[in-house]
C-alpha positions as CSV (number, residue, x, y, z in Angstrom):
1,M,-10.5,21.1,5.6
2,E,-7.6,18.8,6.3
3,S,-6.9,16.1,3.8
4,R,-7.1,12.5,4.5
5,H,-3.3,12.1,3.8
6,H,-2.7,14.8,6.5
7,N,-4.9,12.9,9.2
8,L,-3.4,9.5,8.3
9,K,0.3,10.8,8.3
10,T,-0.5,12.2,11.5
11,R,-1.8,8.9,13.0
12,Q,1.1,7.0,11.3
13,R,3.6,9.2,13.0
14,Q,1.9,8.3,16.6
15,E,2.0,4.5,15.9
16,R,5.0,3.7,13.6
17,H,7.2,2.9,16.2
18,G,5.2,-0.4,16.9
19,Y,5.0,-1.0,13.1
20,P,7.2,-3.9,11.5
21,D,9.9,-2.6,9.2
22,N,8.2,-4.0,6.0
23,L,4.6,-2.5,7.4
24,S,6.1,0.8,7.9
25,L,7.6,1.2,4.4
26,R,4.4,0.1,2.9
27,V,2.3,2.6,4.9
28,H,4.6,5.2,3.8
29,R,4.8,4.4,0.2
30,A,0.8,4.2,0.2
31,L,0.5,7.7,2.1
32,S,2.7,9.3,-0.2
33,W,0.7,8.1,-3.1
34,L,-2.3,9.3,-1.5
35,D,-0.9,12.7,-1.1
36,R,-0.3,12.9,-4.6
37,A,-3.8,11.6,-5.3
38,E,-5.1,14.4,-3.2
39,Q,-3.4,17.1,-5.2
40,E,-4.5,16.0,-8.5
41,A,-7.3,17.6,-10.4
42,D,-7.8,15.0,-13.4
43,P,-10.2,12.3,-12.3
44,D,-8.5,9.8,-14.2
45,S,-5.0,10.6,-12.7
46,R,-6.3,10.6,-9.5
47,F,-7.5,7.2,-9.8
48,I,-4.3,6.0,-10.8
49,F,-2.6,7.3,-7.9
50,L,-5.2,6.0,-5.7
51,W,-4.7,2.7,-7.4
52,I,-0.9,2.9,-6.8
53,A,-1.3,3.9,-3.1
54,F,-3.6,0.7,-2.7
55,N,-1.0,-1.5,-4.3
56,A,1.5,0.1,-2.1
57,A,-0.2,-0.6,1.2
58,Y,-1.1,-4.3,0.1
59,A,2.4,-5.2,-1.5
60,T,4.1,-8.1,-0.5
61,E,7.8,-9.6,-1.1
62,I,7.8,-12.3,-3.7
63,D,10.5,-14.5,-2.8
64,D,12.1,-15.5,-6.4
65,R,13.9,-18.3,-4.8
66,H,10.9,-20.6,-4.5
67,G,10.3,-20.0,-8.5
68,L,6.8,-19.2,-8.1
69,N,4.6,-17.7,-10.9
70,E,2.3,-15.1,-10.0
71,R,-0.8,-17.6,-10.4
72,T,0.7,-20.1,-8.1
73,T,1.9,-17.3,-5.5
74,F,-1.5,-15.7,-5.4
75,K,-3.6,-18.9,-5.7
76,P,-6.1,-19.1,-2.6
77,L,-5.3,-21.6,-0.2
78,R,-8.0,-24.3,0.0
79,S,-8.9,-25.6,3.5
80,N,-8.1,-29.4,2.6
81,D,-4.4,-28.9,1.4
């Protein structure tokens, strides 16, 4: 049986030419961690590697020049702001 990593990596290779650079890097990192998780027998380690993969996929660059802390950066936008 093929791994999820293998299937997703194949798809990523077919589509990556249309990805922005930062998305391409995030997908590559997430797939690398997914591959590592799929090789792990220990459930706790597998969970940690899957969590890292998830965070790699959704990571964004935080611009330090604006001096925002994490709470301000990730604060939900309100419709009346």
